[in-house]
DRENZA-41483 format. One record per residue (C-alpha): x, y, z. Coordinates in nm, 3 decimals, m for minus. Example, Ala and Ser with C-alpha at 12.3 -4.5 7.8 and 13.67 -1.06 7.14 Angstrom:
<sites>
{site {1.230 m0.450 0.780}};
{site {1.367 m0.106 0.714}};
</sites>
This chain:
<sites>
{site {m0.030 m0.627 m1.628}};
{site {0.134 m0.865 m1.377}};
{site {m0.020 m0.805 m1.030}};
{site {m0.315 m0.958 m0.819}};
{site {m0.436 m0.962 m0.456}};
{site {m0.568 m1.117 m0.162}};
{site {m0.730 m0.893 0.097}};
{site {m0.795 m0.993 0.447}};
{site {m1.143 m0.910 0.577}};
{site {m1.161 m0.728 0.904}};
{site {m1.411 m0.884 1.150}};
{site {m1.491 m0.590 1.357}};
{site {m1.808 m0.461 1.529}};
{site {m1.962 m0.176 1.351}};
{site {m2.052 0.155 1.493}};
{site {m2.286 0.419 1.362}};
{site {m2.328 0.450 0.990}};
{site {m2.135 0.116 0.939}};
{site {m1.787 0.236 1.042}};
{site {m1.588 0.006 1.261}};
{site {m1.633 0.050 1.642}};
{site {m1.274 0.135 1.683}};
{site {m1.302 0.454 1.471}};
{site {m1.602 0.585 1.664}};
{site {m1.585 0.882 1.906}};
{site {m1.859 1.103 2.035}};
{site {m1.752 1.378 1.793}};
{site {m1.581 1.276 1.469}};
{site {m1.423 1.621 1.442}};
{site {m1.234 1.554 1.758}};
{site {m1.063 1.242 1.613}};
{site {m0.689 1.298 1.555}};
{site {m0.628 1.143 1.199}};
{site {m0.369 0.877 1.156}};
{site {m0.083 0.999 0.952}};
{site {m0.015 0.761 0.664}};
{site {0.197 0.771 0.357}};
{site {0.195 0.567 0.032}};
{site {0.555 0.485 m0.080}};
{site {0.513 0.379 m0.443}};
{site {0.564 0.437 m0.817}};
{site {0.337 0.538 m1.084}};
{site {0.053 0.295 m0.975}};
{site {0.008 0.515 m0.661}};
{site {0.145 0.836 m0.792}};
{site {m0.153 0.859 m1.014}};
{site {0.011 0.846 m1.372}};
{site {m0.216 0.968 m1.642}};
{site {m0.486 1.081 m1.404}};
{site {m0.617 1.398 m1.231}};
{site {m0.451 1.432 m0.890}};
{site {m0.790 1.375 m0.737}};
{site {m0.812 1.035 m0.885}};
{site {m0.470 0.901 m0.748}};
{site {m0.476 0.607 m0.512}};
{site {m0.398 0.792 m0.189}};
{site {m0.656 1.057 m0.244}};
{site {m0.934 0.779 m0.323}};
{site {m0.816 0.565 m0.019}};
{site {m0.837 0.865 0.212}};
{site {m1.187 0.940 0.088}};
{site {m1.300 0.582 0.120}};
{site {m1.177 0.561 0.469}};
{site {m1.336 0.891 0.564}};
{site {m1.675 0.752 0.423}};
{site {m1.644 0.483 0.690}};
{site {m1.572 0.724 0.958}};
{site {m1.187 0.668 0.965}};
{site {m0.992 0.968 0.987}};
{site {m0.657 0.975 0.804}};
{site {m0.423 1.206 0.633}};
{site {m0.246 1.026 0.354}};
{site {0.071 1.173 0.185}};
{site {0.127 1.058 m0.164}};
{site {0.500 0.949 m0.183}};
{site {0.457 0.783 m0.522}};
{site {0.709 0.861 m0.794}};
{site {0.641 0.740 m1.154}};
{site {0.911 0.510 m1.297}};
{site {1.066 0.443 m0.951}};
{site {1.205 0.103 m0.859}};
{site {1.270 m0.051 m0.519}};
{site {1.613 0.086 m0.516}};
{site {1.479 0.428 m0.596}};
{site {1.234 0.411 m0.332}};
{site {1.514 0.324 m0.096}};
{site {1.724 0.608 m0.198}};
{site {1.457 0.873 m0.134}};
{site {1.301 0.705 0.170}};
{site {1.422 0.954 0.439}};
{site {1.292 1.267 0.255}};
{site {0.987 1.102 0.097}};
{site {0.833 0.986 0.434}};
{site {0.752 1.309 0.643}};
{site {0.844 1.327 1.023}};
{site {0.545 1.214 1.230}};
{site {0.425 0.962 0.984}};
{site {0.265 0.670 1.172}};
{site {0.201 0.422 0.893}};
{site {0.322 0.357 0.539}};
{site {0.175 0.148 0.254}};
{site {0.464 0.022 0.051}};
{site {0.392 m0.042 m0.319}};
{site {0.716 m0.082 m0.508}};
{site {0.854 m0.358 m0.741}};
{site {0.650 m0.317 m1.063}};
{site {0.925 m0.135 m1.244}};
{site {1.162 m0.391 m1.121}};
{site {0.977 m0.678 m1.261}};
{site {0.914 m0.501 m1.595}};
{site {1.284 m0.427 m1.642}};
{site {1.399 m0.775 m1.526}};
{site {1.591 m0.651 m1.224}};
{site {1.751 m0.911 m1.027}};
{site {1.508 m1.028 m0.772}};
{site {1.798 m1.035 m0.507}};
{site {1.839 m0.660 m0.577}};
{site {1.451 m0.579 m0.524}};
{site {1.452 m0.798 m0.228}};
{site {1.747 m0.630 m0.066}};
{site {1.612 m0.286 m0.119}};
{site {1.270 m0.371 0.005}};
{site {1.423 m0.536 0.304}};
{site {1.606 m0.221 0.385}};
{site {1.301 m0.008 0.352}};
{site {1.108 m0.219 0.600}};
{site {1.404 m0.219 0.831}};
{site {1.443 0.164 0.815}};
{site {1.084 0.233 0.868}};
{site {1.052 0.000 1.166}};
{site {1.353 0.182 1.320}};
{site {1.144 0.505 1.268}};
{site {0.848 0.319 1.472}};
{site {0.636 0.343 1.141}};
{site {0.407 0.037 1.090}};
{site {0.406 m0.081 0.735}};
{site {0.153 m0.267 0.508}};
{site {0.337 m0.427 0.225}};
{site {0.178 m0.458 m0.126}};
{site {0.298 m0.749 m0.347}};
{site {0.368 m0.756 m0.717}};
{site {0.378 m1.048 m0.966}};
{site {0.642 m1.068 m1.235}};
{site {0.539 m1.090 m1.601}};
{site {0.594 m1.441 m1.752}};
{site {0.839 m1.337 m2.037}};
{site {1.141 m1.365 m1.819}};
{site {1.089 m1.739 m1.750}};
{site {0.966 m1.954 m1.460}};
{site {1.276 m1.918 m1.251}};
{site {1.262 m1.547 m1.251}};
{site {0.900 m1.526 m1.180}};
{site {0.917 m1.768 m0.889}};
{site {1.208 m1.574 m0.744}};
{site {1.044 m1.243 m0.773}};
{site {0.703 m1.345 m0.657}};
{site {0.838 m1.488 m0.341}};
{site {1.005 m1.171 m0.245}};
{site {0.678 m1.019 m0.076}};
{site {0.546 m1.310 0.128}};
{site {0.904 m1.386 0.248}};
{site {0.972 m1.025 0.360}};
{site {0.620 m0.995 0.524}};
{site {0.696 m1.307 0.730}};
{site {1.053 m1.180 0.819}};
{site {0.953 m0.841 0.929}};
{site {0.607 m0.948 1.071}};
{site {0.410 m0.694 0.868}};
{site {0.077 m0.748 0.691}};
{site {0.089 m0.831 0.318}};
{site {m0.160 m0.746 0.055}};
{site {m0.039 m1.002 m0.212}};
{site {m0.110 m0.825 m0.526}};
{site {m0.184 m0.441 m0.567}};
{site {m0.359 m0.447 m0.897}};
{site {m0.619 m0.726 m0.801}};
{site {m0.916 m0.720 m1.010}};
{site {m0.772 m0.452 m1.243}};
{site {m0.453 m0.609 m1.412}};
{site {m0.537 m0.716 m1.765}};
{site {m0.893 m0.570 m1.756}};
{site {m0.900 m0.351 m2.053}};
{site {m1.173 m0.118 m1.925}};
{site {m1.004 m0.058 m1.623}};
{site {m0.648 0.023 m1.752}};
{site {m0.526 0.307 m1.951}};
{site {m0.420 0.242 m2.334}};
{site {m0.081 0.139 m2.220}};
{site {m0.230 m0.166 m2.060}};
{site {m0.040 m0.120 m1.733}};
{site {m0.181 0.183 m1.541}};
{site {m0.527 0.194 m1.391}};
{site {m0.798 0.441 m1.505}};
{site {m0.977 0.634 m1.242}};
{site {m1.230 0.358 m1.228}};
{site {m0.938 0.112 m1.188}};
{site {m0.809 0.301 m0.888}};
{site {m1.148 0.279 m0.734}};
{site {m1.149 m0.091 m0.780}};
{site {m0.802 m0.117 m0.623}};
{site {m0.930 0.090 m0.334}};
{site {m1.243 m0.130 m0.283}};
{site {m1.040 m0.450 m0.284}};
{site {m0.756 m0.330 m0.061}};
{site {m0.992 m0.155 0.184}};
{site {m1.058 m0.433 0.428}};
{site {m0.690 m0.502 0.452}};
{site {m0.614 m0.133 0.529}};
{site {m0.893 m0.112 0.777}};
{site {m0.737 m0.401 0.971}};
{site {m0.407 m0.257 0.945}};
{site {m0.519 0.080 1.070}};
{site {m0.707 m0.086 1.360}};
{site {m0.389 m0.248 1.465}};
{site {m0.189 0.069 1.445}};
{site {m0.442 0.256 1.640}};
{site {m0.425 0.001 1.913}};
{site {m0.051 0.015 1.915}};
{site {m0.051 0.395 1.938}};
{site {m0.317 0.384 2.226}};
{site {m0.097 0.186 2.451}};
{site {0.079 0.373 2.736}};
{site {0.455 0.441 2.685}};
{site {0.641 0.132 2.785}};
{site {0.333 m0.074 2.784}};
</sites>
């Protein structure tokens, strides 16, 4: 497949059982979970996998194992493009959502969609989420080489440029460590197996932790502060 990634490590003090200090309370049961959603395509919807093996489910468990309370809504739709994600954005992201992981663009790249179209849709998604006071972690995609160097350059630049424009964190390549690894992909060579999903989760986890740390800090500020 055509995606790969760079996760930023979170340099945070650890509390009991190795969980970050910001996630610690006297009673974990009293923690109000951060409400997340994952807006994506088949890569996050869990195509070809049991529901329990989908990325949002595995990510929520990985966070819980570190003492970080979240509820994660799976807003992934198999076959979706960036424009599809934009069209369903308002009803796909439930009221009260505090943070969104955006993973879209794989199908645009596979179909050779004009990079300007994908860029415009993602730009509007980020704008609309900001207007709802929802923090965003943007996950990047890489275009396959078969459309030529010009297409690849234009498509691959979408994500870092939008992350900079909207001042949101970027995980450069969602399928880092999984793309093109046969034992971690389904027979179609595109979608991760359950083991592949766990690799994705492990690799993106430090970036998600840092993202949630920042979001928790924002939410803890007094109104108008």
